[in-house]
C-alpha positions in Angstrom: 10.1 -76.1 66.2 8.7 -75.9 69.7 10.7 -76.9 72.8 9.0 -79.9 74.5 9.5 -78.9 78.1 8.1 -75.4 78.1 4.6 -76.4 79.4 6.1 -77.9 82.3 8.4 -75.0 83.1 5.5 -72.6 82.8 3.4 -74.6 85.2 6.2 -74.9 87.6 6.8 -71.1 87.5 3.1 -70.4 87.9 2.9 -72.7 90.9 6.0 -71.0 92.4 4.4 -67.6 91.8 1.1 -68.8 93.4 2.9 -70.1 96.5 4.8 -66.9 96.8 1.5 -64.8 96.5 -0.1 -67.0 99.1 2.8 -66.5 101.5 2.7 -62.7 101.0 -1.1 -62.9 101.7 -0.6 -64.9 104.8 2.2 -62.4 106.1 -0.2 -59.6 105.4 -3.0 -61.3 107.4 -0.5 -61.7 110.3 0.1 -58.0 110.6 -3.5 -57.0 110.2 -4.8 -55.3 113.2 -8.4 -56.8 112.8 -6.8 -60.2 112.8 -4.8 -59.6 115.8 -7.9 -58.4 117.6 -9.7 -61.5 116.6 -6.8 -63.6 117.9 -6.8 -61.8 121.2 -10.5 -62.2 121.4 -10.3 -66.0 120.7 -7.5 -66.2 123.3 -9.7 -64.4 125.9 -12.6 -66.8 125.2 -10.4 -69.8 125.4 -9.0 -68.5 128.7 -12.5 -68.0 130.1 -13.5 -71.4 128.9 -10.5 -73.0 130.6 -11.4 -71.1 133.8 -15.0 -72.2 133.7 -14.0 -75.8 133.1 -11.5 -75.7 135.9 -14.1 -74.2 138.3 -16.5 -76.9 137.2 -14.0 -79.7 137.8 -13.2 -78.1 141.2 -17.0 -78.2 142.1 -17.3 -81.8 140.9 -14.3 -82.7 143.0 -15.9 -80.9 146.0 -19.2 -82.6 145.5 -17.5 -86.1 145.1 -15.6 -85.5 148.4 -18.8 -84.5 150.1 -20.6 -87.5 148.8 -17.7 -89.7 150.0 -17.8 -88.1 153.4 -21.5 -88.6 153.6 -21.0 -92.3 152.6 -18.3 -92.8 155.3 -20.5 -91.2 157.9 -23.4 -93.3 157.0 -21.1 -96.4 157.1 -19.9 -95.3 160.5 -23.3 -94.7 161.8 -24.4 -98.2 160.4 -21.5 -99.9 162.0 -22.2 -98.0 165.3 -25.9 -99.0 165.2 -24.7 -102.8 164.4 -22.4 -102.6 167.3 -25.0 -101.2 169.7 -27.4 -103.9 168.5 -24.9 -106.5 169.2 -24.1 -105.1 172.6 -27.8 -104.8 173.2 -28.3 -108.4 172.1 -25.5 -109.5 174.4 -26.9 -107.6 177.4 -30.3 -109.2 176.6 -28.7 -112.7 176.6 -26.8 -111.8 179.8 -30.1 -110.6 181.5 -31.8 -113.8 180.3 -29.1 -116.0 181.6 -29.3 -114.3 184.9 -33.0 -114.6 185.1 -32.8 -118.2 184.2 -30.2 -118.7 187.0 -32.4 -116.8 189.4 -35.4 -119.0 188.3 -33.2 -122.2 188.9 -32.1 -120.8 192.3 -35.6 -120.1 193.3 -36.7 -123.7 192.3 -33.7 -125.1 194.2 -34.5 -123.0 197.2 -38.1 -124.0 197.0 -37.1 -127.7 196.8 -34.8 -127.2 199.9 -37.5 -125.4 201.8 -39.9 -128.2 201.1 -37.4 -130.9 202.2 -36.7 -129.0 205.4 -40.3 -128.6 206.1 -40.8 -132.4 205.6 -38.0 -133.1 207.9 -39.2 -131.0 210.5 
């Protein structure tokens, strides 16, 4: 008569042995000098990549700051040009008003001179 649970017990023991073998294999790989060299090489590559990315980010940041400074300078130049145009326009208006006043004064003086010549 065959025991009913032996297949299960055999499978369980086989799985346990396979896990133990896999664990031993992984422990052996950890101590392998070639694997250690690969890990060091990978770490060096990752560090170099991180350094390149950091340098790239710094360069992009510097470029963005330069563009922002250029935009600010352009905005300041535009504001200054607008202010000069406003001052120039105001000066033109003042000059025009003074010219109009001078023309009015000249007309008034001409009328006064005509009136004075008629009187006498």
